[in-house]
Each structure stands twice: as structure tokens, then as C-alpha cells.
C-alpha positions as CSV (number, residue, x, y, z in Angstrom):
1,M,-27.1,2.5,-51.1
2,T,-26.5,2.4,-47.3
3,F,-23.0,1.1,-46.7
4,L,-23.5,0.2,-43.0
5,R,-26.7,-1.9,-43.0
6,R,-26.7,-4.6,-40.4
7,V,-27.0,-7.5,-42.8
8,G,-24.2,-5.9,-44.9
9,I,-21.8,-5.8,-41.9
10,A,-22.5,-9.5,-41.1
11,G,-22.0,-10.4,-44.8
12,I,-18.7,-8.6,-45.1
13,L,-17.3,-10.1,-42.0
14,L,-18.4,-13.6,-43.0
15,I,-16.5,-13.1,-46.2
16,F,-13.4,-12.2,-44.3
17,F,-13.9,-15.2,-42.0
18,S,-14.5,-17.7,-44.9
19,G,-11.0,-19.0,-44.9
20,C,-11.3,-20.3,-41.3
21,A,-11.5,-24.1,-41.2
22,H,-13.8,-25.9,-38.7
23,G,-11.4,-28.7,-37.9
24,P,-11.9,-32.5,-37.9
25,E,-13.2,-32.5,-34.3
26,V,-16.6,-31.0,-35.4
27,Q,-19.3,-33.6,-34.9
28,R,-22.0,-33.9,-37.4
29,E,-24.7,-34.1,-34.8
30,Q,-23.5,-30.9,-33.2
31,V,-23.6,-29.1,-36.5
32,A,-27.1,-30.5,-37.3
33,L,-28.3,-29.3,-33.9
34,W,-26.9,-25.8,-34.6
35,K,-28.5,-25.7,-38.0
36,G,-31.9,-26.8,-36.5
37,L,-31.7,-24.1,-33.9
38,N,-31.0,-21.4,-36.5
39,Q,-34.0,-22.6,-38.5
40,D,-36.2,-22.4,-35.4
41,L,-35.0,-18.9,-34.4
42,T,-35.5,-17.6,-38.0
43,A,-39.0,-18.9,-38.0
44,L,-39.8,-17.4,-34.6
45,R,-38.3,-14.0,-35.6
46,A,-40.5,-14.0,-38.8
47,Q,-43.5,-14.5,-36.5
48,A,-42.3,-11.5,-34.3
49,N,-42.0,-13.9,-31.3
50,Y,-38.9,-12.1,-30.2
51,P,-38.6,-13.5,-26.6
52,A,-38.7,-17.1,-27.9
53,A,-36.4,-16.2,-30.8
54,A,-33.9,-14.8,-28.3
55,E,-34.0,-18.0,-26.3
56,K,-33.3,-20.0,-29.5
57,A,-30.5,-17.6,-30.4
58,E,-28.9,-18.2,-27.0
59,E,-29.1,-21.9,-27.5
60,A,-27.6,-21.5,-31.0
61,V,-24.7,-19.6,-29.5
62,R,-24.0,-22.5,-27.1
63,A,-24.4,-25.0,-29.9
64,A,-22.0,-23.1,-32.1
65,E,-19.4,-23.0,-29.4
66,K,-19.5,-26.7,-29.1
67,A,-19.5,-27.4,-32.8
68,F,-17.1,-24.7,-34.1
69,G,-15.3,-23.2,-31.1
70,K,-15.8,-20.2,-28.8
71,N,-14.2,-17.7,-31.2
72,S,-15.7,-19.0,-34.5
73,K,-17.5,-17.0,-37.1
74,E,-20.6,-19.0,-36.4
75,V,-20.6,-17.9,-32.8
76,A,-20.1,-14.3,-33.9
77,A,-23.0,-14.6,-36.4
78,N,-25.4,-16.0,-33.8
79,L,-24.3,-13.3,-31.3
80,L,-25.1,-10.7,-33.9
81,M,-28.6,-12.2,-34.3
82,L,-29.0,-12.2,-30.5
83,V,-28.0,-8.6,-30.2
84,D,-30.7,-7.7,-32.7
85,L,-33.3,-9.5,-30.8
86,Y,-32.2,-8.0,-27.4
87,E,-32.3,-4.5,-28.9
88,I,-35.8,-5.0,-30.4
89,Q,-37.0,-5.9,-26.9
90,G,-35.1,-3.1,-25.2
91,R,-32.9,-5.5,-23.3
92,H,-29.8,-3.3,-23.5
93,A,-28.0,-4.7,-20.5
94,E,-28.0,-8.1,-22.1
95,A,-27.0,-6.7,-25.5
96,E,-23.9,-4.9,-24.3
97,P,-21.8,-8.0,-23.3
98,S,-22.7,-9.6,-26.6
99,Y,-21.5,-6.6,-28.5
100,R,-18.2,-6.7,-26.6
101,R,-17.8,-10.4,-27.3
102,I,-18.5,-10.0,-31.0
103,L,-15.9,-7.3,-31.2
104,S,-13.4,-9.5,-29.4
105,I,-14.0,-12.4,-31.8
106,Y,-13.6,-10.1,-34.9
107,E,-10.4,-8.6,-33.5
108,K,-8.9,-12.0,-32.8
109,K,-9.8,-13.3,-36.3
110,L,-9.2,-10.2,-38.4
111,G,-7.0,-7.9,-36.4
112,R,-7.9,-4.6,-34.7
113,D,-7.6,-2.4,-37.7
114,N,-9.1,-4.7,-40.4
115,P,-11.4,-2.7,-42.7
116,A,-14.3,-5.1,-42.1
117,I,-14.4,-4.1,-38.4
118,G,-15.1,-0.4,-39.1
119,G,-18.8,-1.0,-39.8
120,F,-19.2,-3.0,-36.5
121,L,-17.5,-0.3,-34.5
122,H,-19.9,2.3,-36.0
123,R,-22.8,0.1,-35.1
124,M,-21.6,-0.4,-31.6
125,G,-21.1,3.3,-31.2
126,R,-24.7,3.9,-32.3
127,F,-25.8,1.4,-29.7
128,Y,-24.1,3.2,-26.9
129,R,-25.5,6.6,-28.0
130,S,-29.0,5.1,-28.2
131,I,-28.9,4.1,-24.6
132,G,-27.5,7.4,-23.4
133,R,-23.9,6.4,-22.9
134,P,-22.0,8.7,-25.4
135,E,-18.8,8.4,-23.5
136,K,-18.6,4.7,-24.6
137,A,-19.4,5.6,-28.2
138,V,-16.6,8.2,-28.7
139,P,-13.6,5.8,-28.8
140,L,-15.5,3.4,-31.0
141,Y,-16.3,6.2,-33.5
142,A,-12.7,7.3,-33.4
143,R,-11.5,3.8,-34.2
144,A,-14.0,3.5,-37.0
145,E,-13.0,6.8,-38.5
146,A,-9.3,5.9,-38.4
147,I,-10.1,2.6,-40.2
148,Y,-12.2,4.4,-42.8
149,G,-9.5,7.0,-43.3
150,Q,-7.0,4.3,-44.1
151,M,-9.5,2.6,-46.4
152,L,-10.0,5.9,-48.2
153,E,-6.3,6.4,-48.8
154,T,-5.8,2.8,-49.9
155,S,-8.8,2.9,-52.3
156,R,-7.6,6.1,-53.9
157,I,-4.1,4.6,-54.4
158,H,-5.3,1.3,-55.8
159,Y,-8.4,2.3,-57.7
160,G,-8.1,5.9,-58.5
161,P,-9.6,9.0,-56.9
162,H,-13.0,8.7,-58.7
163,D,-13.6,5.0,-58.3
164,Y,-16.9,3.9,-56.9
165,R,-15.1,2.1,-54.0
166,V,-13.8,5.5,-53.0
167,A,-17.3,6.8,-52.9
168,Q,-18.4,3.9,-50.7
169,V,-15.8,4.8,-48.1
170,L,-16.8,8.4,-48.3
171,M,-20.4,7.4,-47.7
172,A,-19.4,5.4,-44.7
173,L,-17.5,8.4,-43.2
174,A,-20.6,10.6,-43.9
175,Q,-22.8,8.1,-42.0
176,L,-20.3,7.9,-39.2
177,H,-20.4,11.7,-38.7
178,Q,-24.2,11.9,-39.2
179,G,-24.7,9.5,-36.4
180,Q,-22.8,11.8,-34.1
181,N,-24.7,14.9,-35.3
182,H,-21.6,16.3,-37.0
183,Y,-23.7,17.7,-39.8
184,Q,-21.2,19.8,-41.6
185,Q,-18.6,17.0,-41.8
186,A,-21.3,14.6,-42.9
187,E,-22.5,16.9,-45.6
188,T,-18.9,17.4,-46.9
189,F,-18.4,13.6,-47.2
190,Y,-21.8,13.1,-48.8
191,R,-21.0,15.8,-51.4
192,Q,-17.6,14.2,-52.1
193,A,-19.3,10.8,-52.4
194,M,-21.9,12.1,-54.8
195,E,-19.2,13.6,-57.0
196,K,-17.4,10.2,-57.2
197,V,-20.6,8.3,-57.9
198,T,-21.7,10.7,-60.6
199,L,-18.3,10.4,-62.3
200,S,-18.1,6.6,-62.0
201,R,-21.7,5.6,-62.5
202,G,-23.5,8.5,-63.9
203,V,-25.9,11.1,-62.5
204,E,-28.9,8.7,-62.7
205,S,-27.3,6.2,-60.4
206,P,-29.6,5.0,-57.6
207,D,-26.7,6.0,-55.2
208,V,-27.1,9.7,-56.2
209,I,-30.7,9.5,-55.1
210,G,-29.8,7.7,-51.9
211,I,-27.3,10.4,-51.1
212,E,-29.8,13.1,-51.8
213,Y,-32.2,11.5,-49.3
214,Q,-29.4,11.4,-46.7
215,L,-28.8,15.1,-47.3
216,I,-32.5,15.7,-46.7
217,N,-32.2,14.0,-43.3
218,L,-29.2,16.2,-42.5
219,Y,-31.0,19.4,-43.6
220,Q,-34.2,18.6,-41.7
221,A,-32.3,17.9,-38.5
222,Q,-30.8,21.4,-38.8
223,G,-34.0,23.1,-39.9
224,K,-32.6,23.9,-43.3
225,I,-36.0,23.8,-45.1
226,N,-34.8,25.4,-48.4
227,E,-31.9,23.0,-48.8
228,A,-34.1,20.0,-48.0
229,E,-36.6,21.2,-50.6
230,S,-33.9,21.5,-53.2
231,S,-32.8,18.0,-52.6
232,Y,-36.3,16.7,-53.0
233,R,-36.6,18.6,-56.3
234,N,-33.3,17.1,-57.5
235,I,-34.6,13.6,-56.7
236,L,-37.9,14.3,-58.6
237,A,-36.0,15.7,-61.6
238,L,-33.8,12.6,-61.7
239,Y,-36.9,10.3,-61.7
240,E,-38.7,12.3,-64.3
241,K,-35.7,12.3,-66.6
242,K,-35.2,8.6,-66.3
243,L,-38.9,7.4,-66.2
244,G,-40.9,10.3,-67.6
245,P,-43.4,12.6,-65.7
246,N,-46.2,10.1,-65.3
247,H,-44.5,6.9,-64.3
248,V,-46.1,5.3,-61.2
249,A,-42.6,5.1,-59.6
250,L,-42.8,8.8,-59.1
251,T,-45.6,8.5,-56.6
252,D,-43.2,7.5,-53.8
253,V,-41.1,10.7,-54.1
254,L,-44.2,12.8,-54.6
255,R,-45.7,11.3,-51.4
256,R,-42.5,12.1,-49.5
257,M,-42.4,15.6,-50.8
258,A,-46.1,16.2,-49.9
259,E,-45.5,15.0,-46.4
260,F,-42.5,17.3,-46.2
261,Y,-44.5,20.3,-47.4
262,K,-47.2,19.6,-44.8
263,K,-44.6,19.5,-42.0
264,V,-43.2,22.9,-43.0
265,G,-46.6,24.5,-43.5
266,K,-46.7,24.6,-47.3
267,D,-50.1,23.1,-47.7
268,G,-50.7,24.4,-51.2
269,E,-47.6,22.7,-52.6
270,A,-48.5,19.5,-50.7
271,K,-52.0,19.5,-52.2
272,A,-50.7,20.0,-55.8
273,L,-48.4,17.0,-55.3
274,E,-51.2,14.9,-53.9
275,E,-53.3,15.8,-56.9
276,R,-50.5,14.8,-59.2
277,M,-50.2,11.4,-57.4
278,A,-53.9,10.8,-57.9
279,A,-53.7,11.6,-61.6
280,I,-50.7,9.3,-62.1
281,R,-52.5,6.4,-60.3
282,A,-55.6,7.0,-62.4
283,G,-53.5,6.9,-65.5
284,Q,-54.1,10.5,-66.4
285,P,-51.1,12.5,-67.8
286,S,-50.1,15.5,-65.8
287,E,-50.1,18.9,-67.5
């Protein structure tokens, strides 16, 4: 359900970049080298060898510059991989200039206010908040919100007020405010998104469950135990309605609820849910 996943941002931007031609000057051997480096870094990352993967990513950036140009989508894609690897290792000082360069490439290719840039601005803002530099995050969040606001207006005009695409923008706005601890605004946008999803895709849509989980995160951050419990019960009821009371898929939400109850000191409720999980796994119907 999450609108602003990292892979999703890269995918959206690559779609927007897809019309950019490489040009006749691109040499096959340079492209082959670039592809080989990307295969190597993918393998190293899969092995959790992050320092070596970062070195390969740096080489891939240089190879992409030679093969496709310094402001190409391939360079941006490799820089995004490099940023991920730097962050995993806590190499924030090295990640920051790569973030700035990626944003510069996107702006040159797409324009400063292109809808596809909103997600990256959000991510960049989260990066600055995570390293204790909120003053750098504020203008990025403000730009992202302005872009999302324009997207929301455009979506409502073109698709109608209850279209799923309107809900997606509302979810992006909710996540943007959630990342800044603006809980009330985030909840408002999540509630609006849930209404649109319910109308466009039905109450049993996976997105409804996803929004309920986001609301749980908001409530727990604010110590709103009763509200969080209500959302958990909503999720469980949706699963039970769709799958029945003894389906094995229910064990995940039951486990989460049990952990929640333990954290808030409701050990009796937690024990009952754990017993229900055990019965489902043993193939015994619950009473």
C-alpha cells in the first residue's frame, strides 16, 4: 500500500525518464561495462557485503557518466543505489552530496514541480531528519507538500473526487505529515484516503488494512491505546469476514495484536490471542 517506497520512487522516475534517448555516441563496450558493474553490485548487496557493493556502485556511477552522460537516468539510478548503501553503513556525510546530485538530475530532466519528484523530496527530508538536521528537511517537505497538493487538485478534476488515484495522493500527504510527527494532519489525510479507497475498491481492499496499520502507528506514537486497539480489531474483523475465523492468514494479525496487548499490559488478552493462534495452526476451529 505504501505510496513512497524507495523502489517505487525509482520506478516512477524511470518511467518519466523513459523518453530520453542515449544518443549515437554511446559505445557498446561502455554500456557492457556498466551492466557488468550493476550485476556485481547487485550480487554483493544480496550477500550483505555493503562496503564492496558501495565501491561497485561508485564505479557504476562513473561508468554510467561515460556511457550515458552525467545527467542521465542511469546515473541517477546508480546514485540512488549508492545512497541506499551509504545509509545502511551510516555513511551520511557521503550520502548527502549524492542526494543533492540526484535531485539536481531529476529537476533538470523533469522540472522542479514534476509530480514524480515529490516522493524523492519526501525521502530526502526523512534523511535529513534522521541525521538530526531538521532545518534542512523543512523546505524539502514544504516542496513535496506543494507538489502533492497540486497532484490532489489535478486528480480530483481529471478522475473524480473518489477515484483511487485521489486516495493515493492523500496517502502520500498522510505519510509526509506522519514523517514530521504532524499526527493530527496525518490522521485526517489517512481517514480521507480510507474513505476514497472504500468507495473505489471496497471495504475489503488491502489498502484499507494498510491504512489501519498506519493509523495504529500514529496512535501508538501518541499513546492512544484505545484507538490503536480499535484499529487492530477493525483489521481482524476484515480478515475474518474475508477468510473466515480459522484461516491461517489470521495468525499474523493475531500475533501483532498479542504483542500490542503485552506492551500495554493486557496480558490476559494477549494470552487468549496466542491460544487462538495455536489452535489455528493445529487445525482446530476456534469457539
